[in-house]
C-alpha positions in Angstrom: 21.8 20.1 46.9 24.6 18.6 46.0 26.4 18.2 49.5 22.7 16.9 50.7 23.1 13.8 48.4 26.6 12.8 48.9 26.1 13.1 52.9 23.2 10.2 52.3 24.7 8.3 49.2 24.6 4.9 50.9 21.5 4.9 52.0 20.0 6.7 49.1 21.6 3.7 47.0 20.1 1.3 49.2 16.6 2.8 49.1 16.8 3.5 45.0 17.8 -0.5 44.9 14.5 -1.2 46.6 12.4 1.6 44.5 13.7 0.0 41.2 12.5 -3.6 42.9 8.9 -2.2 43.3 8.5 -0.5 40.2 9.8 -3.4 38.3 7.2 -5.5 39.6 4.6 -2.3 39.5 5.4 -2.5 35.7 5.2 -6.0 35.3 2.0 -6.2 36.7 0.3 -3.3 35.6 1.8 -3.0 31.5 1.1 -6.4 29.3 3.3 -5.2 27.2 6.5 -5.0 29.1 5.2 -8.4 30.8 5.1 -10.2 27.6 9.0 -8.4 26.4 11.3 -8.8 29.4 11.7 -10.7 32.2 12.1 -9.2 35.7 15.7 -9.2 36.2 16.3 -7.2 33.2 13.8 -4.8 33.8 14.5 -4.2 37.2 18.5 -3.6 36.2 17.2 -0.7 33.7 15.0 0.5 36.0 17.8 0.7 38.4 20.4 2.2 35.9 17.9 5.0 35.1 17.1 5.9 38.9 20.9 6.3 39.7 21.4 8.4 36.4 18.7 10.7 37.4 20.1 11.3 40.7 23.7 11.7 39.5 22.0 14.1 36.9 20.7 16.3 40.0 24.2 16.2 41.1 25.6 17.8 38.4 22.8 20.2 37.5 23.8 21.4 40.9 27.2 21.8 39.5 26.0 23.5 36.4 26.5 20.3 34.1 24.4 18.6 31.7 23.3 15.2 32.4 24.4 12.2 30.7 22.2 10.9 28.2 23.8 8.1 26.3 22.1 5.2 28.1 18.6 7.1 28.0 19.4 6.9 23.9 20.2 3.5 24.4 17.1 2.7 25.9 14.9 4.3 23.7 16.9 2.4 20.6 16.5 -1.0 22.6 13.0 -0.5 23.1 12.2 0.5 19.8 13.9 -2.5 18.5 12.2 -4.7 20.6 8.8 -3.5 19.6 7.7 -2.3 23.0 5.2 0.7 22.5 6.4 4.2 23.2 3.8 5.0 25.7 5.0 2.0 27.7 8.4 3.4 27.7 7.1 6.8 28.5 5.0 5.7 31.4 7.9 3.8 33.2 9.7 7.2 33.0 7.1 8.9 34.7 6.4 6.4 37.2 10.3 6.5 37.7 10.3 10.2 38.4 7.7 10.1 41.1 8.9 7.1 43.2 12.6 8.9 43.0 11.3 12.1 44.6 9.8 10.1 47.3 12.6 8.0 47.8 14.6 11.0 47.7 12.4 12.9 50.4 12.3 9.5 52.6 16.2 9.2 52.6 16.8 13.1 53.5 14.1 13.1 55.9 16.1 10.0 57.9 19.1 11.5 57.4 18.1 14.9 59.0 14.4 16.1 58.7 15.3 19.3 59.1 17.2 19.5 55.6 14.1 18.8 54.3 13.3 22.4 53.3 16.8 22.7 51.5 15.6 19.7 49.2 12.7 21.5 47.9 14.5 23.7 45.1 15.8 20.2 43.8 12.3 19.5 42.7 12.4 21.6 39.5 16.0 20.4 38.6 15.2 16.5 39.2 12.2 17.0 36.7 14.3 19.2 34.7 16.7 16.1 34.2 13.9 13.5 34.1 12.4 15.6 31.1 15.9 15.7 29.5 16.2 11.9 29.9 12.9 10.9 28.7 13.2 13.2 25.9 16.1 11.5 24.6 14.8 8.3 25.0 11.7 9.4 23.1 13.8 10.8 20.2 15.9 7.5 19.7 12.8 5.5 19.9 11.4 7.4 17.3 14.5 7.6 14.8 15.1 3.9 15.3 11.2 3.1 14.9 11.6 4.7 11.7 14.3 2.9 10.4 13.0 0.2 11.6 9.8 0.6 9.6 12.0 1.5 6.4 13.6 -2.0 6.6 10.3 -3.7 7.2 8.5 -2.2 3.9 11.7 -2.8 2.3 11.7 -6.4 3.2 7.8 -6.8 2.6 8.3 -5.1 -1.0 11.0 -7.8 -1.5 8.8 -10.6 -0.5 5.9 -9.3 -2.9 8.4 -8.9 -5.8 9.4 -12.6 -5.2 5.6 -13.6 -5.7 4.8 -10.9 -8.4 7.7 -11.5 -10.5 8.3 -15.0 -9.6 11.9 -14.6 -8.7 11.9 -16.0 -5.6 10.5 -19.2 -3.6 6.9 -18.6 -3.6 5.8 -20.8 -0.7 8.3 -18.8 1.6 7.3 -15.5 0.4 3.8 -16.0 0.8 4.3 -17.5 4.4 6.2 -14.4 5.2 3.4 -11.9 4.4 1.0 -13.9 6.0 -0.9 -15.5 3.0 -2.1 -18.8 3.3 -0.9 -21.6 1.6 -3.9 -21.5 -0.4 -6.8 -19.6 -1.2 -8.4 -17.0 -3.8 -6.1 -14.3 -4.9 -6.1 -11.9 -7.8 -3.7 -9.5 -9.1 -4.5 -6.0 -10.5 -2.2 -3.9 -12.6 -2.4 -0.2 -13.0 -0.7 1.4 -15.5 2.0 4.4 -14.9 0.7 7.5 -12.5 -1.9 5.3 -11.7 -2.6 4.9 -7.8 -5.9 3.8 -7.2 -5.6 0.7 -5.5 -6.0 1.8 -2.1 -9.7 2.2 -2.8 -9.8 -1.4 -2.7 -8.8 -1.4 1.2 -11.6 1.3 1.4 -15.1 0.6 3.3 -16.6 -2.5 5.2 -15.7 -6.1 4.0 -13.0 -5.0 2.0 -10.2 -7.6 1.1 -6.9 -7.9 2.4 -4.5 -5.5 -0.3 -1.0 -6.0 -0.9 0.3 -2.9 -2.6 3.3 -2.4 -4.8 4.0 0.8 -6.1 7.1 1.1 -8.9 8.6 3.4 -11.5 6.4 1.3 -14.2 3.3 1.3 -12.5 1.4 -0.1 -9.4 0.5 -3.8 -8.9 -1.9 -4.8 -6.0 -2.3 -8.6 -4.7 -5.9 -8.8 -3.4 -6.7 -11.8 -1.3 -10.6 -12.3 -2.2 -11.6 -14.6 0.5 -15.0 -15.5 -0.1 -15.3 -12.2 -2.3 -16.1 -12.9 -6.2 -13.9 -11.4 -8.7 -16.7 -8.8 -9.3 -16.1 -6.9 -6.1 -12.5 -5.8 -7.3 -14.0 -4.0 -10.2 -16.6 -2.5 -8.1 -14.7 -0.9 -6.0 -12.4 0.4 -8.7 -14.9 1.8 -10.7 -15.6 4.6 -8.6 -12.1 5.9 -9.1 -12.2 5.8 -12.4 -8.7 4.0 -12.8 -7.3 2.4 -15.7 -6.7 -1.3 -14.9 -6.1 -4.9 -16.1 -7.8 -7.7 -13.2 -6.4 -11.1 -13.3 -8.3 -14.3 -13.3 -8.8 -15.5 -9.8 -5.6 -18.3 -8.4 -5.9 -20.4 -5.5 -1.7 -21.2 -5.4 0.8 -18.0 -4.3 3.2 -19.9 -7.1 0.5 -18.8 -9.7 0.2 -14.9 -8.8 3.3 -14.4 -10.8 1.3 -15.8 -14.0 -1.6 -13.6 -12.6 0.3 -10.6 -12.7 1.3 -11.0 -16.0 -2.2 -11.5 -17.0 -3.5 -8.8 -15.1 -0.7 -6.6 -17.2 -2.0 -7.9 -20.3 -5.8 -7.3 -19.5 -4.8 -3.2 -18.5 -3.6 -3.2 -22.5 -6.8 -3.9 -23.3 -8.6 -1.6 -21.4 -9.8 1.8 -22.9 -7.4 4.7 -23.4 -8.2 8.3 -21.3 -10.9 10.2 -23.1 -11.5 7.4 -25.6 -15.0 7.2 -24.5 -14.7 3.4 -24.6 -16.5 2.2 -21.5 -15.5 0.9 -18.4 -11.5 1.7 -17.7 -11.3 -1.4 -15.7 -10.4 -4.9 -18.0 -11.3 -8.6 -16.4 -8.8 -10.7 -18.6 -11.5 -13.3 -18.6 -14.2 -10.7 -20.4 -12.1 -9.5 -23.0 -9.6 -12.7 -24.0 -9.7 -11.7 -27.7 -8.3 -8.2 -27.4 -5.6 -10.0 -24.6 -4.9 -12.2 -27.6 -4.3 -9.3 -30.1 -2.5 -7.6 -27.3 0.0 -10.5 -26.7 1.3 -10.6 -29.8 2.0 -6.9 -30.9 3.7 -8.0 -34.2 0.6 -10.0 -35.2 -1.6 -7.2 -33.7 -0.3 -4.7 -36.3 -0.1 -6.8 -39.4 -3.8 -7.9 -38.4 -4.7 -4.2 -38.5 -3.0 -3.4 -41.7 -4.3 -6.5 -43.5 -7.7 -6.1 -42.7 -8.3 -2.7 -41.9 -5.5 -1.0 -44.0 -8.0 0.7 -46.4 -9.8 2.2 -43.5 -7.1 3.4 -41.9 -5.6 4.8 -45.3 -8.9 7.4 -45.0 -8.7 10.9 -43.8 -8.5 10.8 -40.6 -11.7 11.9 -39.8 -13.7 9.7 -42.2 -11.4 6.6 -40.7 -12.4 7.7 -37.5 -16.4 7.7 -38.0 -16.0 4.2 -39.6 -13.8 2.7 -36.8 -16.3 4.2 -34.1 -19.4 2.7 -35.7 -17.4 -0.8 -35.9 -16.6 -0.9 -32.6 -20.1 0.7 -31.4 -21.6 -2.2 -33.7 -19.3 -4.8 -32.2 -20.0 -3.8 -28.5 -23.8 -3.8 -29.5 -23.7 -7.2 -30.1 -24.4 -6.4 -33.8 -27.5 -4.3 -33.5 -27.2 -1.8 -36.0 -30.8 -0.1 -34.1 -28.8 0.0 -30.6 -25.5 0.9 -32.3 -27.5 4.3 -33.8 -29.0 4.6 -30.4 -25.5 4.9 -29.0 -23.9 7.0 -31.7 -27.0 9.1 -31.8 -27.5 8.9 -35.6 -30.4 7.2 -37.5 -30.2 3.5 -38.3 -30.2 4.0 -42.1 -26.5 6.3 -41.4 -24.9 3.1 -39.3 -25.8 0.8 -42.2 -24.3 2.6 -44.8 -21.3 3.3 -42.7 -20.8 -0.5 -42.0 -21.6 -1.0 -45.8 -18.8 1.3 -46.5 -16.5 -0.7 -44.4 -17.5 -3.9 -46.1 -16.6 -2.5 -49.3 -13.3 -1.1 -48.2 -11.9 -4.1 -46.2 -13.7 -7.0 -48.4 -15.2 -8.3 -45.0 -18.8 -9.2 -44.7 -20.4 -8.4 -41.4 -22.9 -11.4 -42.1 -20.1 -13.9 -42.1 -18.9 -15.0 -38.3 -15.4 -15.6 -39.8 -15.1 -12.2 -41.0 -16.4 -10.9 -37.8 -14.2 -12.1 -35.9 -11.2 -10.7 -38.1 -12.8 -7.3 -37.9 -13.2 -7.7 -33.9 -9.4 -8.7 -33.4 -8.5 -6.3 -36.1 -10.6 -3.4 -34.3 -9.0 -4.3 -31.1 -5.5 -3.6 -32.5 -5.9 -0.3 -33.7 -8.2 0.3 -30.3 -5.0 -0.9 -28.4 -2.3 1.0 -30.4 -4.6 4.2 -30.0 -4.3 3.2 -26.1 -0.8 3.0 -26.2 -0.1 6.2 -27.9 -2.7 8.0 -25.7 -0.4 6.7 -22.7 2.7 8.2 -24.2 1.0 11.4 -25.3 -2.4 11.8 -23.6 -3.4 15.0 -25.9 -3.3 12.9 -29.0 -6.4 12.0 -30.6 -8.1 8.3 -30.4 -8.8 7.5 -33.9 -11.0 4.5 -32.4 -13.7 4.6 -30.0 -15.7 0.9 -28.6 -19.1 2.1 -27.1 -20.1 0.1 -23.8 -21.7 -3.3 -24.1 -25.4 -2.9 -25.0 -28.1 -5.7 -24.4 -29.2 -7.3 -28.0 -32.8 -6.3 -29.0 -35.4 -9.3 -28.6 -35.8 -10.5 -32.4 
């Protein structure tokens, strides 16, 4: 085999040049990915090199030597960096093998038809060489693509951080992430261990979501489009995740503020196991609780001044009174509805609330006192939630029942 190739080397070189021309034209005509990426001259030169190296590899194989694969690896890396699909690259290698064998048969036949039978054992060797070249190119492609994907992910994460943390030029970061200059956006923040924002992207009509997972939790930038903000909560609800949702903003420059507000909303969400209703908190629906959460020092003072006598009771007694207060507030001041939610008699609720009034010196018939009690209760609940996050097994001293419609009359 080695001797035959040496004898027809000049003619084979001419024929390979023609084959490279034909394969370049065929590739550009049949493969839009190559046509969009490369000019004919560059593609033809690379194909010509591949064909020559395959022939050289065949000659080396006859001498018991492995083929040179450095250029095949270089081709794989280059095409991965250029973004060419791997299938397109492999298709050219397959076509190269078939056309090279045909060219080799034609060249040997033109030199000496009687020598053709001596060529047949070389078929397996040629395909082995081409397989090694293809494998080398594929491996280099995949390694490069993986590294490129990691770089792209890191770059997108940095751009998203710039938007959500307000550390860069918002307009530039938004443009690079493909976000419109004006739109309808919201930010969702999940606590540590929460990984539920993937559910926002599931199902038909899902919004576009850019997710960022860090050590302090997960954030998701939601491009709402025409969807209402309520759609975000509806998609999160089945997942049972604890999350805070910001108000809608229209300018990417406001996304850092939206993230801060979403984090504030998260602090008002019921803790795991508290029985405190939906665990997804929309900021605009929890503004009093958010106000308490935003000022930790004042919240602590409010808790002690307003509910200190209740907190000083034995734990079970205090828990019963705080749970009753939270349920009564959630039922919009309806003692009847609160009793139904607490599975006890209406008089029992009234007695508990009367005792709470006596302990705190606040009247539930005075709107100003109700505001104080509601804010103090929020402060207690938030502290319990923070304790539960730090130690999930800790008991929750105060619960907040889900909202129930106020009875007519």
